[in-house]
N, C-alpha and C positions, 0 to 999 in steps of 0.2 A: 537136648530138651528134658527139663525136670518135670517127671510126672508124679503126682500124688493119688495115693488109692482113695477111693470112696471113704473107706475107713479111718484113714489118717486124717483126711479133710474134716470130717465131722467131729472126729475126737480132739482134733486141735481147737475146733470152733468152740466145742463144749469147754474144754479147759480154760480158753480165754474167757468165755462169760463167767465161769466160776472164779476165776482171778479177779476179774473186773468186780464183780459183786462184793469179793472180800474185801477188796482195797476201798470200794466206796463205803462200806460198813464201818471200816477201821478208820477211814476219814472222818465219818459222821461220829463216832465215839470220841476221837480225838478232839474234834471241833467243839463237842460239847464240854470237854474238860477245858479246852483252850478259852471258851467263854467265861467259865468261872474264874480261871486262874491264868491271865492272859500272858505273865511272864514266866510260866513254867515250862521247863526244859523238855525235849522231846523224851529223854529217857525217864523222867518222873511221869510224864503222860503215860508212857508204855507200861509203866509198873502199876500204874492206877487203872488202865483197862485192859491189862492182860487177862484177868479172871472173865471178864465180860467177852472178850474175843475167845477164850477156850470153851465157854458155855455156847458160843455162837458156832462152835466147830470150826474156827479159823486158827490155822497154825502159821504164825509169823513170829520170826526172831526179831530181837532188838534191833540189829544193824538193818535189818530189811525194812523195818518198820521207820527207821530214822531216815533212811534213803527215800522212802514213800513221802515221808512229812516234808522232806528238803525238796524232793521234785515237784509237790505240790503247791510250795509256798507257805 
């Protein structure tokens, strides 16, 4: 039987919430760029919103950003 400590459970829950919020904010910024430039590639969108992501305290690399965009459609 696999048991999780209380600390591990709440730590994972907090981490999941932070990652989810970061992904939502990233997708929001990407959708704003996509509405202005519908044919722009993911790499170019990433370059345009990278500064906003850094200001928001979100660390996401280009490859992870592309995976997120492809996963969300």
